[in-house]
LONUMAR-947954 format. One record per atom (N, C-alpha, C): atom name; chain; residue in one letter; y, x, z; residue number from 1. Coordinates in steps of 0.1 Angstrom, whole numbers, plus 5000, padded with zeros to 4 digits. Example, Ala and Ser with C-alpha at 12.3 -4.5 7.8 and 13.67 -1.06 7.14 Angstrom:
residues 2
atomo cadena residuo Y X Z num
N A A 4943 5132 5078 1 $
CA A A 4955 5123 5078 1 $
C A A 4967 5132 5078 1 $
N A S 4978 5128 5071 2 $
CA A S 4989 5137 5071 2 $
C A S 5000 5129 5079 2 $
END
This chain:
residues 184
atomo cadena residuo Y X Z num
N A X 0552 7209 2264 1 $
CA A X 0544 7198 2258 1 $
C A X 0534 7193 2269 1 $
N A X 0533 7180 2270 2 $
CA A X 0524 7173 2279 2 $
C A X 0513 7167 2271 2 $
N A X 0500 7170 2275 3 $
CA A X 0489 7164 2267 3 $
C A X 0481 7155 2277 3 $
N A X 0478 7143 2272 4 $
CA A X 0470 7134 2279 4 $
C A X 0458 7130 2270 4 $
N A X 0448 7124 2276 5 $
CA A X 0436 7121 2267 5 $
C A X 0440 7112 2255 5 $
N A X 0450 7104 2256 6 $
CA A X 0453 7095 2244 6 $
C A X 0467 7097 2238 6 $
N A X 0475 7105 2246 7 $
CA A X 0489 7107 2241 7 $
C A X 0493 7122 2242 7 $
N A X 0503 7125 2235 8 $
CA A X 0508 7139 2235 8 $
C A X 0523 7138 2234 8 $
N A X 0530 7144 2244 9 $
CA A X 0545 7143 2244 9 $
C A X 0551 7157 2242 9 $
N A X 0560 7158 2232 10 $
CA A X 0567 7170 2229 10 $
C A X 0579 7171 2239 10 $
N A X 0584 7183 2241 11 $
CA A X 0595 7185 2250 11 $
C A X 0608 7184 2242 11 $
N A X 0610 7173 2235 12 $
CA A X 0622 7170 2228 12 $
C A X 0627 7156 2232 12 $
N A X 0639 7151 2229 13 $
CA A X 0644 7139 2234 13 $
C A X 0634 7127 2231 13 $
N A X 0628 7126 2219 14 $
CA A X 0619 7115 2216 14 $
C A X 0607 7116 2224 14 $
N A X 0601 7127 2227 15 $
CA A X 0589 7129 2235 15 $
C A X 0592 7125 2250 15 $
N A X 0604 7129 2255 16 $
CA A X 0608 7125 2268 16 $
C A X 0610 7110 2269 16 $
N A X 0616 7104 2259 17 $
CA A X 0618 7090 2259 17 $
C A X 0605 7082 2259 17 $
N A X 0596 7086 2251 18 $
CA A X 0583 7080 2251 18 $
C A X 0575 7082 2264 18 $
N A X 0576 7093 2270 19 $
CA A X 0570 7096 2283 19 $
C A X 0576 7086 2294 19 $
N A X 0589 7085 2293 20 $
CA A X 0596 7076 2303 20 $
C A X 0591 7061 2301 20 $
N A X 0589 7057 2289 21 $
CA A X 0584 7044 2286 21 $
C A X 0570 7042 2292 21 $
N A X 0562 7052 2290 22 $
CA A X 0548 7051 2295 22 $
C A X 0548 7051 2311 22 $
N A X 0557 7058 2317 23 $
CA A X 0558 7058 2332 23 $
C A X 0563 7044 2336 23 $
N A X 0572 7038 2329 24 $
CA A X 0577 7025 2332 24 $
C A X 0566 7015 2331 24 $
N A X 0558 7016 2321 25 $
CA A X 0547 7006 2319 25 $
C A X 0537 7008 2330 25 $
N A X 0534 7020 2334 26 $
CA A X 0525 7023 2345 26 $
C A X 0530 7016 2358 26 $
N A X 0543 7018 2361 27 $
CA A X 0549 7012 2373 27 $
C A X 0548 6997 2373 27 $
N A X 0551 6991 2361 28 $
CA A X 0550 6977 2360 28 $
C A X 0535 6972 2363 28 $
N A X 0525 6979 2358 29 $
CA A X 0512 6975 2360 29 $
C A X 0508 6976 2375 29 $
N A X 0512 6986 2382 30 $
CA A X 0510 6988 2396 30 $
C A X 0516 6976 2404 30 $
N A X 0529 6974 2401 31 $
CA A X 0536 6963 2408 31 $
C A X 0530 6949 2405 31 $
N A X 0526 6947 2393 32 $
CA A X 0519 6934 2389 32 $
C A X 0506 6933 2397 32 $
N A X 0498 6943 2398 33 $
CA A X 0486 6943 2405 33 $
C A X 0488 6940 2420 33 $
N A X 0499 6946 2426 34 $
CA A X 0502 6944 2440 34 $
C A X 0506 6929 2442 34 $
N A X 0514 6923 2433 35 $
CA A X 0518 6909 2434 35 $
C A X 0506 6900 2433 35 $
N A X 0497 6903 2424 36 $
CA A X 0485 6894 2423 36 $
C A X 0476 6895 2435 36 $
N A X 0475 6907 2441 37 $
CA A X 0467 6909 2453 37 $
C A X 0473 6901 2464 37 $
N A X 0486 6902 2466 38 $
CA A X 0493 6894 2477 38 $
C A X 0491 6879 2475 38 $
N A X 0492 6875 2462 39 $
CA A X 0491 6861 2459 39 $
C A X 0477 6856 2463 39 $
N A X 0467 6864 2459 40 $
CA A X 0453 6861 2463 40 $
C A X 0450 6860 2478 40 $
N A X 0456 6870 2485 41 $
CA A X 0454 6869 2500 41 $
C A X 0461 6857 2506 41 $
N A X 0473 6854 2501 42 $
CA A X 0480 6842 2506 42 $
C A X 0473 6829 2503 42 $
N A X 0466 6829 2492 43 $
CA A X 0458 6817 2488 43 $
C A X 0446 6816 2497 43 $
N A X 0440 6827 2500 44 $
CA A X 0429 6827 2509 44 $
C A X 0433 6822 2523 44 $
N A X 0445 6827 2528 45 $
CA A X 0450 6823 2541 45 $
C A X 0452 6808 2541 45 $
N A X 0458 6802 2530 46 $
CA A X 0461 6788 2529 46 $
C A X 0448 6780 2531 46 $
N A X 0437 6785 2526 47 $
CA A X 0424 6778 2527 47 $
C A X 0418 6780 2541 47 $
N A X 0424 6788 2550 48 $
CA A X 0418 6790 2563 48 $
C A X 0408 6801 2563 48 $
N A X 0407 6810 2553 49 $
CA A X 0398 6821 2552 49 $
C A X 0404 6834 2557 49 $
N A X 0397 6841 2566 50 $
CA A X 0402 6854 2571 50 $
C A X 0403 6864 2560 50 $
N A X 0414 6870 2557 51 $
CA A X 0415 6879 2545 51 $
C A X 0413 6894 2548 51 $
N A X 0408 6898 2559 52 $
CA A X 0406 6912 2563 52 $
C A X 0391 6914 2566 52 $
N A X 0388 6927 2570 53 $
CA A X 0375 6930 2575 53 $
C A X 0373 6923 2588 53 $
N A X 0361 6918 2590 54 $
CA A X 0357 6911 2602 54 $
C A X 0358 6919 2614 54 $
N A X 0364 6914 2625 55 $
CA A X 0364 6921 2638 55 $
C A X 0350 6921 2645 55 $
N A X 0349 6928 2656 56 $
CA A X 0336 6928 2663 56 $
C A X 0333 6913 2667 56 $
N A X 0321 6910 2666 57 $
CA A X 0316 6896 2669 57 $
C A X 0315 6888 2656 57 $
N A X 0320 6893 2645 58 $
CA A X 0319 6886 2632 58 $
C A X 0314 6896 2622 58 $
N A X 0308 6891 2611 59 $
CA A X 0304 6899 2600 59 $
C A X 0310 6893 2587 59 $
N A X 0313 6902 2577 60 $
CA A X 0317 6898 2564 60 $
C A X 0305 6893 2556 60 $
N A X 0305 6881 2551 61 $
CA A X 0295 6876 2542 61 $
C A X 0300 6879 2528 61 $
N A X 0294 6889 2521 62 $
CA A X 0299 6894 2508 62 $
C A X 0295 6884 2497 62 $
N A X 0286 6875 2499 63 $
CA A X 0283 6865 2489 63 $
C A X 0293 6854 2489 63 $
N A X 0297 6849 2501 64 $
CA A X 0307 6838 2501 64 $
C A X 0321 6843 2503 64 $
N A X 0323 6856 2506 65 $
CA A X 0336 6862 2509 65 $
C A X 0343 6856 2521 65 $
N A X 0335 6852 2531 66 $
CA A X 0340 6846 2544 66 $
C A X 0334 6854 2555 66 $
N A X 0339 6851 2567 67 $
CA A X 0333 6857 2579 67 $
C A X 0323 6848 2586 67 $
N A X 0313 6853 2591 68 $
CA A X 0303 6846 2599 68 $
C A X 0301 6852 2612 68 $
N A X 0295 6844 2622 69 $
CA A X 0293 6849 2635 69 $
C A X 0282 6860 2635 69 $
N A X 0284 6871 2642 70 $
CA A X 0274 6881 2643 70 $
C A X 0266 6877 2656 70 $
N A X 0253 6873 2654 71 $
CA A X 0245 6868 2665 71 $
C A X 0242 6878 2675 71 $
N A X 0243 6891 2672 72 $
CA A X 0240 6902 2682 72 $
C A X 0252 6905 2690 72 $
N A X 0264 6906 2684 73 $
CA A X 0276 6910 2692 73 $
C A X 0285 6899 2697 73 $
N A X 0284 6887 2691 74 $
CA A X 0292 6876 2696 74 $
C A X 0290 6873 2711 74 $
N A X 0277 6873 2716 75 $
CA A X 0276 6871 2730 75 $
C A X 0283 6882 2739 75 $
N A X 0284 6894 2734 76 $
CA A X 0291 6905 2741 76 $
C A X 0306 6901 2742 76 $
N A X 0311 6897 2731 77 $
CA A X 0325 6893 2731 77 $
C A X 0328 6881 2740 77 $
N A X 0319 6871 2740 78 $
CA A X 0321 6860 2749 78 $
C A X 0320 6864 2763 78 $
N A X 0310 6873 2766 79 $
CA A X 0309 6878 2780 79 $
C A X 0321 6886 2785 79 $
N A X 0327 6893 2776 80 $
CA A X 0339 6901 2779 80 $
C A X 0350 6892 2782 80 $
N A X 0352 6881 2775 81 $
CA A X 0362 6872 2778 81 $
C A X 0360 6865 2791 81 $
N A X 0347 6861 2794 82 $
CA A X 0344 6854 2806 82 $
C A X 0347 6863 2818 82 $
N A X 0343 6876 2817 83 $
CA A X 0345 6885 2828 83 $
C A X 0360 6887 2831 83 $
N A X 0368 6889 2820 84 $
CA A X 0382 6892 2822 84 $
C A X 0389 6879 2827 84 $
N A X 0385 6867 2823 85 $
CA A X 0392 6855 2827 85 $
C A X 0390 6852 2842 85 $
N A X 0380 6858 2848 86 $
CA A X 0378 6856 2862 86 $
C A X 0388 6864 2870 86 $
N A X 0394 6874 2864 87 $
CA A X 0404 6882 2871 87 $
C A X 0398 6894 2878 87 $
N A X 0385 6895 2879 88 $
CA A X 0378 6906 2886 88 $
C A X 0376 6918 2877 88 $
N A X 0375 6916 2864 89 $
CA A X 0372 6928 2855 89 $
C A X 0386 6933 2850 89 $
N A X 0385 6946 2847 90 $
CA A X 0397 6953 2841 90 $
C A X 0394 6958 2827 90 $
N A X 0404 6963 2820 91 $
CA A X 0401 6968 2807 91 $
C A X 0391 6980 2807 91 $
N A X 0392 6988 2818 92 $
CA A X 0382 6999 2819 92 $
C A X 0368 6994 2822 92 $
N A X 0366 6984 2830 93 $
CA A X 0353 6979 2833 93 $
C A X 0347 6972 2820 93 $
N A X 0355 6965 2812 94 $
CA A X 0351 6959 2800 94 $
C A X 0348 6970 2790 94 $
N A X 0355 6981 2790 95 $
CA A X 0353 6992 2781 95 $
C A X 0339 6998 2783 95 $
N A X 0336 7000 2796 96 $
CA A X 0323 7005 2800 96 $
C A X 0312 6995 2797 96 $
N A X 0314 6982 2799 97 $
CA A X 0305 6972 2796 97 $
C A X 0301 6972 2781 97 $
N A X 0311 6972 2773 98 $
CA A X 0309 6973 2758 98 $
C A X 0302 6985 2754 98 $
N A X 0305 6997 2760 99 $
CA A X 0299 7009 2757 99 $
C A X 0284 7009 2761 99 $
N A X 0281 7003 2772 100 $
CA A X 0267 7002 2776 100 $
C A X 0258 6994 2766 100 $
N A X 0265 6985 2759 101 $
CA A X 0258 6976 2750 101 $
C A X 0259 6981 2735 101 $
N A X 0263 6994 2734 102 $
CA A X 0263 7000 2721 102 $
C A X 0275 6997 2712 102 $
N A X 0286 6992 2717 103 $
CA A X 0298 6990 2709 103 $
C A X 0306 7003 2708 103 $
N A X 0308 7008 2696 104 $
CA A X 0314 7020 2694 104 $
C A X 0326 7019 2684 104 $
N A X 0335 7028 2684 105 $
CA A X 0346 7028 2675 105 $
C A X 0341 7032 2661 105 $
N A X 0349 7031 2651 106 $
CA A X 0345 7034 2637 106 $
C A X 0341 7049 2636 106 $
N A X 0345 7057 2645 107 $
CA A X 0341 7072 2645 107 $
C A X 0329 7075 2654 107 $
N A X 0323 7064 2659 108 $
CA A X 0311 7066 2668 108 $
C A X 0314 7069 2682 108 $
N A X 0326 7069 2686 109 $
CA A X 0330 7072 2700 109 $
C A X 0330 7059 2708 109 $
N A X 0329 7060 2722 110 $
CA A X 0331 7048 2730 110 $
C A X 0345 7042 2728 110 $
N A X 0346 7028 2728 111 $
CA A X 0359 7022 2726 111 $
C A X 0368 7025 2737 111 $
N A X 0381 7024 2734 112 $
CA A X 0392 7027 2744 112 $
C A X 0398 7014 2750 112 $
N A X 0407 7016 2759 113 $
CA A X 0414 7004 2765 113 $
C A X 0422 6996 2755 113 $
N A X 0428 7003 2745 114 $
CA A X 0436 6995 2735 114 $
C A X 0427 6987 2727 114 $
N A X 0415 6991 2724 115 $
CA A X 0405 6983 2716 115 $
C A X 0402 6970 2724 115 $
N A X 0399 6972 2737 116 $
CA A X 0396 6960 2746 116 $
C A X 0408 6951 2747 116 $
N A X 0420 6956 2748 117 $
CA A X 0432 6948 2749 117 $
C A X 0434 6940 2736 117 $
N A X 0432 6947 2724 118 $
CA A X 0434 6939 2711 118 $
C A X 0423 6929 2710 118 $
N A X 0411 6932 2715 119 $
CA A X 0400 6922 2714 119 $
C A X 0404 6909 2722 119 $
N A X 0409 6911 2734 120 $
CA A X 0413 6900 2743 120 $
C A X 0425 6892 2739 120 $
N A X 0433 6898 2730 121 $
CA A X 0445 6891 2725 121 $
C A X 0444 6886 2711 121 $
N A X 0432 6887 2705 122 $
CA A X 0430 6883 2691 122 $
C A X 0426 6869 2690 122 $
N A X 0434 6860 2684 123 $
CA A X 0431 6846 2683 123 $
C A X 0420 6842 2674 123 $
N A X 0414 6852 2667 124 $
CA A X 0403 6849 2658 124 $
C A X 0391 6843 2666 124 $
N A X 0390 6847 2678 125 $
CA A X 0378 6844 2686 125 $
C A X 0378 6829 2690 125 $
N A X 0389 6822 2690 126 $
CA A X 0389 6808 2692 126 $
C A X 0392 6799 2680 126 $
N A X 0391 6806 2668 127 $
CA A X 0391 6798 2656 127 $
C A X 0404 6799 2648 127 $
N A X 0413 6807 2652 128 $
CA A X 0426 6809 2645 128 $
C A X 0426 6824 2641 128 $
N A X 0436 6828 2633 129 $
CA A X 0438 6842 2630 129 $
C A X 0452 6846 2627 129 $
N A X 0456 6858 2629 130 $
CA A X 0469 6863 2627 130 $
C A X 0470 6869 2614 130 $
N A X 0480 6865 2606 131 $
CA A X 0483 6871 2593 131 $
C A X 0498 6871 2590 131 $
N A X 0503 6882 2587 132 $
CA A X 0518 6884 2584 132 $
C A X 0526 6879 2595 132 $
N A X 0522 6881 2608 133 $
CA A X 0530 6877 2619 133 $
C A X 0529 6863 2623 133 $
N A X 0520 6855 2617 134 $
CA A X 0519 6841 2620 134 $
C A X 0504 6838 2623 134 $
N A X 0502 6828 2632 135 $
CA A X 0489 6824 2635 135 $
C A X 0485 6812 2626 135 $
N A X 0473 6813 2620 136 $
CA A X 0468 6803 2610 136 $
C A X 0455 6798 2615 136 $
N A X 0453 6785 2613 137 $
CA A X 0440 6779 2616 137 $
C A X 0429 6784 2607 137 $
N A X 0418 6789 2612 138 $
CA A X 0407 6793 2603 138 $
C A X 0396 6783 2602 138 $
N A X 0388 6785 2592 139 $
CA A X 0376 6777 2590 139 $
C A X 0363 6783 2595 139 $
N A X 0365 6795 2601 140 $
CA A X 0353 6801 2606 140 $
C A X 0349 6795 2620 140 $
N A X 0337 6798 2624 141 $
CA A X 0331 6793 2636 141 $
C A X 0337 6801 2648 141 $
N A X 0343 6794 2658 142 $
CA A X 0348 6802 2669 142 $
C A X 0337 6807 2679 142 $
N A X 0340 6818 2686 143 $
CA A X 0330 6823 2695 143 $
C A X 0333 6818 2709 143 $
N A X 0346 6816 2712 144 $
CA A X 0350 6811 2726 144 $
C A X 0359 6799 2724 144 $
N A X 0362 6793 2736 145 $
CA A X 0371 6781 2735 145 $
C A X 0386 6786 2737 145 $
N A X 0395 6777 2733 146 $
CA A X 0409 6781 2734 146 $
C A X 0413 6782 2749 146 $
N A X 0406 6774 2758 147 $
CA A X 0409 6775 2772 147 $
C A X 0405 6789 2778 147 $
N A X 0394 6793 2774 148 $
CA A X 0389 6807 2779 148 $
C A X 0398 6818 2774 148 $
N A X 0403 6817 2761 149 $
CA A X 0412 6826 2755 149 $
C A X 0425 6826 2763 149 $
N A X 0430 6814 2766 150 $
CA A X 0443 6813 2773 150 $
C A X 0442 6819 2787 150 $
N A X 0431 6817 2794 151 $
CA A X 0430 6822 2808 151 $
C A X 0429 6838 2807 151 $
N A X 0422 6843 2798 152 $
CA A X 0421 6858 2796 152 $
C A X 0435 6864 2792 152 $
N A X 0441 6857 2783 153 $
CA A X 0454 6861 2778 153 $
C A X 0465 6861 2789 153 $
N A X 0464 6851 2798 154 $
CA A X 0474 6850 2809 154 $
C A X 0472 6862 2818 154 $
N A X 0460 6865 2821 155 $
CA A X 0457 6877 2830 155 $
C A X 0462 6890 2823 155 $
N A X 0459 6891 2810 156 $
CA A X 0463 6903 2803 156 $
C A X 0478 6904 2803 156 $
N A X 0485 6893 2801 157 $
CA A X 0500 6894 2801 157 $
C A X 0505 6897 2815 157 $
N A X 0499 6891 2825 158 $
CA A X 0503 6894 2839 158 $
C A X 0501 6908 2843 158 $
N A X 0491 6914 2838 159 $
CA A X 0488 6928 2842 159 $
C A X 0495 6938 2834 159 $
N A X 0502 6934 2823 160 $
CA A X 0508 6943 2814 160 $
C A X 0519 6950 2822 160 $
N A X 0520 6963 2821 161 $
CA A X 0529 6971 2830 161 $
C A X 0543 6969 2827 161 $
N A X 0547 6966 2815 162 $
CA A X 0562 6965 2812 162 $
C A X 0566 6951 2808 162 $
N A X 0561 6942 2816 163 $
CA A X 0564 6928 2814 163 $
C A X 0579 6925 2816 163 $
N A X 0586 6919 2806 164 $
CA A X 0600 6916 2808 164 $
C A X 0603 6906 2819 164 $
N A X 0594 6898 2823 165 $
CA A X 0596 6888 2834 165 $
C A X 0597 6895 2847 165 $
N A X 0590 6907 2848 166 $
CA A X 0590 6914 2861 166 $
C A X 0601 6924 2862 166 $
N A X 0608 6926 2851 167 $
CA A X 0618 6937 2850 167 $
C A X 0631 6930 2856 167 $
N A X 0633 6931 2869 168 $
CA A X 0645 6925 2875 168 $
C A X 0654 6936 2880 168 $
N A X 0653 6948 2874 169 $
CA A X 0662 6960 2879 169 $
C A X 0676 6957 2875 169 $
N A X 0685 6959 2885 170 $
CA A X 0699 6957 2884 170 $
C A X 0705 6971 2880 170 $
N A X 0716 6970 2872 171 $
CA A X 0723 6983 2869 171 $
C A X 0728 6990 2882 171 $
N A X 0727 7003 2882 172 $
CA A X 0730 7011 2893 172 $
C A X 0745 7016 2892 172 $
N A X 0752 7017 2903 173 $
CA A X 0765 7021 2903 173 $
C A X 0766 7036 2899 173 $
N A X 0776 7040 2891 174 $
CA A X 0779 7053 2887 174 $
C A X 0769 7059 2877 174 $
N A X 0760 7050 2871 175 $
CA A X 0751 7055 2861 175 $
C A X 0758 7058 2848 175 $
N A X 0756 7069 2843 176 $
CA A X 0763 7074 2831 176 $
C A X 0777 7079 2833 176 $
N A X 0781 7080 2845 177 $
CA A X 0794 7085 2848 177 $
C A X 0796 7100 2845 177 $
N A X 0785 7108 2848 178 $
CA A X 0786 7122 2846 178 $
C A X 0777 7126 2834 178 $
N A X 0781 7136 2827 179 $
CA A X 0774 7140 2815 179 $
C A X 0773 7156 2816 179 $
N A X 0762 7161 2810 180 $
CA A X 0760 7175 2809 180 $
C A X 0769 7181 2799 180 $
N A X 0776 7192 2802 181 $
CA A X 0785 7198 2793 181 $
C A X 0778 7206 2782 181 $
N A X 0766 7210 2784 182 $
CA A X 0758 7218 2774 182 $
C A X 0754 7209 2763 182 $
N A X 0751 7197 2765 183 $
CA A X 0745 7188 2755 183 $
C A X 0756 7184 2745 183 $
N A X 0769 7185 2748 184 $
CA A X 0779 7181 2739 184 $
C A X 0783 7191 2729 184 $
END
């Protein structure tokens, strides 16, 4: 016998049938809530509103449900883009620059290279945002210009270690000809 606060199900065919109906109703409610949430987020995106937690340089305004520029950290983001766009700064120097100015990860540790890389490739800083694999135009105030973003992004892509444009390796003769007998 299963006992719940409002229902009780016996271990007979009728009780199992009723339990199955209750589980089905619960699954329907969860799926319906998921669809409504997705629909609400898509509507927000259509209006040019960023549907996630604000990245560094922005703050969530809980009254208007929009993002606004963080007047303390936005200049740090702009300076990071400017330094990287010159070609003299690296991900590590920007990581140290941000660390010196108190930018930390969510766990309170200094930010890593991947954090800086994501920051430099995030279109939200020039007024657009990425949602569901597509770039959308936002209604939020941009921190940097599109030109500055493009210059920094070009350097980031050029320095990327595994760039397909630079992979000009030709197949080698006799590659794959011999195999280990133990592995088979």
